[in-house]
KENUKOL-778354 format. One record per residue: residue number from 1; x, y, z of N, C-alpha, C in turn. Coordinates in steps of 0.1 Angstrom, whole numbers. Layout:
<atoms>
     i    n_px    n_py    n_pz   ca_px   ca_py   ca_pz    c_px    c_py    c_pz
   NUM       X       Y       Z       X       Y       Z       X       Y       Z
...
</atoms>
This chain:
<atoms>
     i    n_px    n_py    n_pz   ca_px   ca_py   ca_pz    c_px    c_py    c_pz
     1     433     -75     -28     419     -71     -31     416     -58     -25
     2     409     -49     -32     406     -36     -27     395     -37     -17
     3     396     -31      -5     385     -31       5     373     -25      -1
     4     361     -30       3     348     -25      -1     346     -11       6
     5     340      -1      -2     338      12       4     329      11      16
     6     331      19      26     323      19      38     316      33      39
     7     303      33      38     296      46      38     292      50      52
     8     292      40      62     288      42      75     299      36      84
     9     297      37      98     307      30     107     307      16     104
    10     319      10     102     320      -4      99     314     -13     110
    11     307     -23     107     302     -32     117     313     -40     124
    12     312     -41     137     322     -49     145     319     -63     145
    13     327     -72     139     325     -86     138     335     -93     146
    14     331    -104     153     341    -112     160     339    -127     155
    15     350    -132     150     350    -146     145     356    -155     156
    16     347    -164     160     351    -173     171     353    -187     166
    17     365    -192     166     367    -206     161     381    -210     166
    18     382    -222     172     395    -227     177     404    -231     166
    19     399    -233     154     408    -236     142     414    -224     136
    20     427    -221     139     433    -209     135     434    -209     119
    21     436    -220     113     437    -221      98     424    -216      91
    22     413    -218      98     400    -213      93     397    -199      97
    23     399    -196     110     396    -183     116     403    -172     109
    24     416    -173     107     424    -162     102     420    -158      88
    25     419    -167      79     415    -164      65     401    -157      64
    26     392    -162      73     378    -157      73     379    -142      78
    27     386    -140      89     387    -127      94     394    -117      84
    28     404    -122      77     411    -113      67     401    -110      56
    29     393    -119      51     384    -117      40     374    -106      45
    30     368    -108      57     358     -98      61     364     -84      63
    31     377     -83      67     383     -70      68     384     -64      54
    32     387     -72      44     388     -67      30     375     -61      25
    33     364     -66      31     351     -61      28     346     -49      36
    34     356     -43      44     353     -31      51     348     -33      65
    35     349     -45      70     344     -47      84     355     -47      94
    36     351     -43     106     360     -42     118     360     -56     124
    37     371     -63     124     370     -78     128     380     -81     139
    38     375     -87     149     384     -93     159     383    -108     158
    39     393    -115     164     393    -130     164     393    -135     178
    40     387    -147     180     387    -153     193     388    -168     191
    41     397    -174     199     399    -189     198     389    -197     206
    42     380    -190     213     370    -197     221     362    -188     230
    43     354    -193     239     346    -185     248     353    -175     256
    44     365    -180     262     373    -171     271     378    -159     263
    45     384    -161     251     389    -150     243     377    -141     240
    46     366    -146     237     354    -138     233     350    -129     245
    47     351    -134     257     347    -127     269     356    -115     271
    48     369    -116     267     378    -105     268     374     -94     259
    49     370     -98     247     365     -88     237     352     -81     241
    50     343     -89     247     330     -84     252     332     -74     263
    51     343     -76     271     345     -67     282     349     -53     277
    52     354     -52     264     357     -39     259     345     -32     251
    53     335     -40     248     323     -35     241     316     -46     234
    54     303     -45     232     295     -55     225     296     -54     210
    55     301     -64     203     302     -63     188     288     -63     182
    56     288     -60     169     276     -60     161     271     -74     159
    57     281     -83     155     277     -97     151     289    -106     155
    58     285    -118     159     295    -129     162     294    -140     152
    59     305    -144     145     305    -156     137     311    -167     146
    60     303    -177     149     305    -186     160     305    -201     156
    61     317    -208     158     318    -222     155     310    -230     165
    62     304    -241     161     297    -249     170     306    -258     179
    63     316    -265     172     324    -275     179     337    -269     183
    64     338    -266     196     351    -261     202     353    -269     215
    65     366    -271     219     369    -280     230     365    -275     244
    66     366    -262     247     363    -258     261     349    -255     263
    67     343    -247     254     329    -243     255     323    -243     241
    68     313    -252     239     308    -253     225     299    -241     221
    69     297    -239     208     290    -228     203     276    -226     208
    70     269    -238     211     256    -237     216     255    -230     229
    71     265    -233     238     265    -227     251     268    -212     250
    72     278    -209     241     281    -195     239     269    -187     233
    73     263    -193     224     251    -186     218     240    -184     228
    74     238    -193     237     228    -192     247     231    -180     256
    75     243    -179     261     246    -167     270     247    -154     263
    76     252    -154     250     252    -142     242     238    -136     241
    77     229    -145     237     215    -140     235     209    -136     248
    78     212    -142     259     207    -138     272     212    -125     277
    79     225    -122     274     231    -110     279     230     -98     269
    80     230    -101     256     230     -91     246     219     -94     236
    81     207     -90     238     196     -95     230     197     -90     215
    82     204     -79     212     204     -74     199     216     -77     191
    83     224     -86     196     237     -90     189     233    -100     178
    84     240     -99     166     238    -109     156     247    -121     158
    85     241    -133     155     249    -145     157     247    -154     144
    86     258    -157     138     259    -166     126     267    -178     131
    87     262    -190     130     269    -202     135     275    -209     124
    88     287    -215     126     294    -223     117     293    -238     122
    89     289    -247     113     288    -261     118     292    -270     107
    90     299    -281     111     302    -292     102     292    -303     103
    91     282    -301     112     272    -311     114     261    -309     103
    92     256    -320      97     247    -319      86     232    -322      90
    93     231    -327     103     217    -330     108     210    -317     110
    94     198    -316     104     190    -303     106     187    -300     120
    95     186    -311     129     183    -309     143     193    -300     150
    96     206    -302     147     217    -294     153     215    -280     149
    97     211    -277     136     209    -263     132     196    -257     138
    98     186    -266     140     174    -261     147     178    -257     162
    99     186    -265     168     190    -262     182     197    -248     182
   100     206    -246     172     212    -233     172     203    -221     170
   101     193    -223     161     183    -212     159     174    -210     171
   102     171    -221     178     162    -220     190     170    -214     201
   103     183    -215     202     191    -209     212     193    -194     209
   104     190    -189     197     191    -175     194     199    -171     183
   105     205    -181     175     213    -178     164     204    -172     153
   106     209    -163     145     202    -156     134     203    -164     121
   107     214    -171     119     216    -179     107     227    -189     110
   108     230    -198     101     240    -208     102     246    -210      88
   109     258    -216      88     264    -220      75     272    -232      78
   110     271    -242      68     278    -255      70     292    -254      64
   111     302    -260      71     315    -262      66     316    -274      57
   112     324    -273      47     332    -262      42     323    -252      35
   113     327    -239      34     319    -229      28     328    -219      21
   114     322    -212      11     329    -202       4     328    -189      12
   115     338    -181      13     337    -168      20     326    -159      15
   116     323    -159       2     313    -151      -3     299    -155       2
   117     297    -168       5     284    -172      11     283    -167      25
   118     294    -168      33     294    -163      46     291    -148      46
   119     298    -141      37     296    -126      36     281    -123      34
   120     275    -131      24     261    -128      21     252    -130      33
   121     255    -141      41     246    -143      53     248    -133      64
   122     261    -128      65     264    -118      75     257    -105      71
   123     257    -101      59     250     -89      54     235     -90      56
   124     230    -102      53     215    -104      55     212    -102      70
   125     219    -107      79     217    -105      93     218     -91      97
   126     229     -84      92     231     -70      95     219     -61      90
   127     214     -65      79     202     -57      74     190     -59      83
   128     188     -72      87     177     -74      96     178     -67     110
   129     191     -67     115     193     -60     127     190     -45     126
   130     195     -39     114     192     -25     112     177     -22     111
   131     170     -31     104     156     -29     102     148     -30     115
   132     153     -38     124     146     -40     137     149     -30     147
   133     158     -21     145     161     -11     155     155       3     152
   134     148       9     162     146       4     176     135      -7     176
   135     137     -17     184     127     -28     184     114     -24     190
   136     103     -28     184      90     -25     189      87     -33     202
   137      77     -28     210      74     -36     222      69     -50     218
   138      72     -60     226      69     -73     223      54     -75     224
   139      48     -83     215      34     -87     216      34    -102     216
   140      22    -108     217      20    -122     218      26    -129     205
   141      24    -122     193      28    -128     181      43    -127     179
   142      50    -119     187      65    -117     186      72    -127     195
   143      65    -135     204      71    -144     213      78    -155     205
   144      90    -159     209      97    -171     204      89    -183     208
   145      91    -194     199      85    -206     203      92    -213     214
   146      85    -220     223      91    -228     233      87    -242     230
   147      97    -251     229      94    -265     226      92    -267     211
   148      87    -278     207      84    -282     193      71    -276     189
   149      72    -268     178      59    -263     172      54    -274     163
   150      41    -276     163      35    -286     155      26    -279     144
   151      28    -282     132      21    -276     121       7    -280     121
   152      -2    -271     118     -17    -274     116     -18    -282     104
   153     -26    -293     104     -27    -301      92     -32    -293      80
   154     -28    -298      68     -32    -291      56     -47    -292      54
   155     -53    -281      49     -67    -281      46     -69    -276      32
   156     -79    -281      25     -81    -276      11     -71    -282       1
   157     -70    -276     -10     -62    -281     -21     -47    -280     -18
   158     -43    -267     -15     -29    -264     -11     -29    -256       1
   159     -18    -257       9     -16    -249      21     -14    -235      17
   160     -22    -226      24     -20    -212      22     -13    -205      34
   161     -13    -212      45      -7    -206      57      -4    -217      67
   162       6    -214      76       9    -223      87       5    -216     100
   163      -1    -223     109      -4    -218     123       6    -225     132
   164      15    -217     138      25    -223     147      22    -221     161
   165      19    -231     169      16    -229     184      28    -224     191
   166      26    -215     201      36    -210     210      30    -210     224
   167      38    -207     234      32    -207     248      23    -195     250
   168      23    -185     240      15    -173     242       5    -172     230
   169       1    -183     225      -8    -183     214      -2    -188     201
   170      -9    -186     189      -4    -191     177       1    -179     168
   171      12    -183     160      17    -173     150      13    -178     137
   172       7    -169     129       2    -171     115      14    -168     106
   173      17    -178      97      28    -176      87      22    -179      74
   174      18    -169      66      13    -172      52      24    -178      44
   175      21    -187      35      31    -193      26      37    -183      17
   176      29    -173      13      35    -163       4      45    -153      10
   177      47    -155      24      57    -147      30      70    -155      33
   178      70    -167      30      81    -176      32      90    -176      20
   179     103    -173      23     113    -173      12     117    -187       8
   180     121    -195      18     124    -209      15     122    -218      27
   181     121    -231      25     118    -240      35     129    -251      35
   182     134    -254      46     144    -265      48     138    -276      56
   183     137    -288      51     131    -299      58     140    -311      59
   184     138    -319      70     145    -331      72     137    -339      82
   185     136    -352      80     129    -361      89     115    -355      91
   186     112    -353     104      98    -348     107      98    -333     112
   187     109    -326     108     110    -311     112     112    -303      99
   188     108    -290     100     111    -281      89     114    -267      95
   189     122    -260      88     124    -246      91     118    -237      80
   190     109    -228      84     103    -219      75     110    -206      76
   191     117    -202      65     125    -190      66     118    -178      59
   192     115    -168      67     109    -155      61     121    -145      62
   193     119    -134      55     130    -124      56     133    -119      70
   194     123    -120      79     125    -114      92     130    -125     102
   195     126    -137     101     130    -147     111     127    -161     105
   196     131    -171     113     128    -185     110     119    -191     120
   197     110    -200     116     101    -207     124     103    -222     123
   198     103    -229     134     104    -244     133      91    -250     135
   199      88    -260     127      75    -268     128      79    -282     127
   200      69    -290     133      70    -305     131      61    -309     120
   201      67    -314     109      60    -318      97      69    -326      89
   202      63    -336      81      72    -344      73      74    -338      59
   203      84    -343      52      87    -338      39      76    -342      29
   204      70    -354      32      59    -359      23      47    -350      25
   205      44    -345      37      33    -336      38      35    -323      32
   206      48    -318      32      51    -305      25      49    -307      10
   207      54    -318       5      53    -320     -10      38    -321     -14
   208      30    -327      -6      16    -328     -10       8    -315      -8
   209      12    -307       2       5    -295       6       9    -282       0
   210      21    -281      -5      26    -269     -11      23    -268     -26
   211      18    -256     -29      15    -253     -43      28    -252     -51
   212      31    -260     -61      43    -260     -69      45    -246     -76
   213      34    -239     -78      36    -225     -84      42    -216     -73
   214      38    -218     -61      43    -209     -50      57    -213     -45
   215      59    -226     -44      72    -231     -38      78    -242     -47
   216      90    -239     -52      96    -249     -61     106    -257     -54
   217     106    -270     -56     116    -279     -50     130    -277     -57
   218     140    -273     -49     153    -271     -54     164    -280     -49
   219     160    -288     -39     169    -298     -33     161    -309     -27
   220     167    -320     -23     159    -331     -17     153    -326      -4
   221     159    -316       2     153    -311      15     150    -296      15
   222     148    -290       3     146    -276       3     136    -271      -8
   223     127    -261      -4     118    -255     -13     122    -240     -13
   224     120    -233     -25     122    -219     -26     110    -212     -33
   225     106    -200     -28      96    -193     -35     102    -186     -47
   226      98    -188     -59     105    -182     -71     106    -167     -70
   227      96    -160     -65      97    -146     -64     107    -140     -55
   228     113    -149     -46     123    -144     -37     137    -145     -42
   229     138    -151     -54     152    -153     -60     157    -140     -67
   230     168    -136     -62     174    -124     -68     183    -127     -80
   231     191    -138     -78     200    -142     -89     204    -156     -87
   232     209    -162     -98     215    -176     -97     230    -174    -100
   233     238    -181     -92     252    -180     -93     259    -193     -89
   234     272    -193     -91     280    -205     -87     289    -202     -76
   235     289    -210     -66     299    -209     -54     306    -222     -54
   236     319    -222     -58     326    -235     -59     320    -244     -70
   237     317    -256     -66     311    -266     -75     296    -265     -75
   238     291    -257     -66     276    -257     -64     269    -245     -71
   239     257    -248     -77     249    -238     -82     240    -233     -70
   240     238    -220     -68     231    -215     -57     221    -205     -61
   241     211    -203     -53     201    -192     -55     204    -182     -44
   242     206    -170     -48     207    -158     -39     194    -152     -37
   243     189    -152     -25     175    -146     -23     176    -132     -19
   244     164    -125     -20     164    -111     -17     168    -107      -3
   245     166    -116       6     170    -113      20     185    -114      22
   246     192    -120      12     206    -123      14     210    -137      17
   247     199    -145      19     201    -160      21     206    -166       8
   248     214    -177      10     219    -184      -2     215    -199       0
   249     208    -204     -11     203    -218     -10     209    -226     -22
   250     215    -237     -19     221    -246     -29     210    -253     -37
   251     213    -255     -50     204    -263     -58     210    -277     -60
   252     202    -287     -58     206    -301     -59     207    -305     -74
   253     217    -313     -78     219    -317     -92     206    -322     -99
   254     198    -330     -91     186    -335     -97     175    -325    -101
   255     176    -313     -94     166    -303     -95     170    -291    -104
   256     183    -292    -109     187    -280    -117     179    -278    -129
   257     175    -288    -137     167    -286    -149     154    -280    -146
   258     147    -284    -136     134    -278    -132     136    -264    -127
   259     146    -261    -120     149    -248    -115     152    -238    -127
   260     160    -242    -136     163    -234    -148     150    -232    -156
   261     142    -242    -157     129    -240    -165     120    -230    -158
   262     118    -232    -145     109    -223    -137     114    -209    -136
   263     127    -207    -135     132    -194    -134     137    -188    -147
   264     135    -196    -158     137    -191    -172     152    -187    -174
   265     161    -195    -170     175    -192    -172     182    -203    -181
</atoms>
């Protein structure tokens, strides 16, 4: 495969995974896409690389024998605030992914995955990092949430915005700025192009409160704003929606007909 053209300095990516059979093909694929890639079998190997210089982004497996990805993500974010972190996880419980995001991860992807999906998520994080530099001074509304954020109850016919409590006040998240929502049990992740917000809310409350014109159900646990969809494609056996931010959302078989009708495909 011909490497992708690089118009600027290639981003330095480190793939951290103790499974060599997964790590090496992923690293090779990213190199083919024009990225400068190092490999690490765990936290100790990563520390050796960090001693030489801070990479642009780390692809980080959650489950590793010596130091798990959550611990590594916590110290990466504490030491290098502007580093990108994409976590790999075989765990399907949304709470595990919430933990990763709360510890500072920028995105996550579940195993098994297609390399193209990982590439799309990496590029999305790189775009956000580039757009955020130089970072503006922090304000109350920029503070990360501490603890569980609780969604303000729905008022009126449909929800127009979420108010998310933080230790420094409330963050207002209008529904029309949300690209997609991932929900499970009594938690949900509101994904905007800039960041993700965690709220405590049930799937039933979301179904009743979200305007179906604004947010279309695409999976048993996901909603997508139609205007955020860039294209529809196939990754392996799955139909996916590629969003303008670079995020990739899978479409559940039960919802494919409605998605095709709403998106006119």
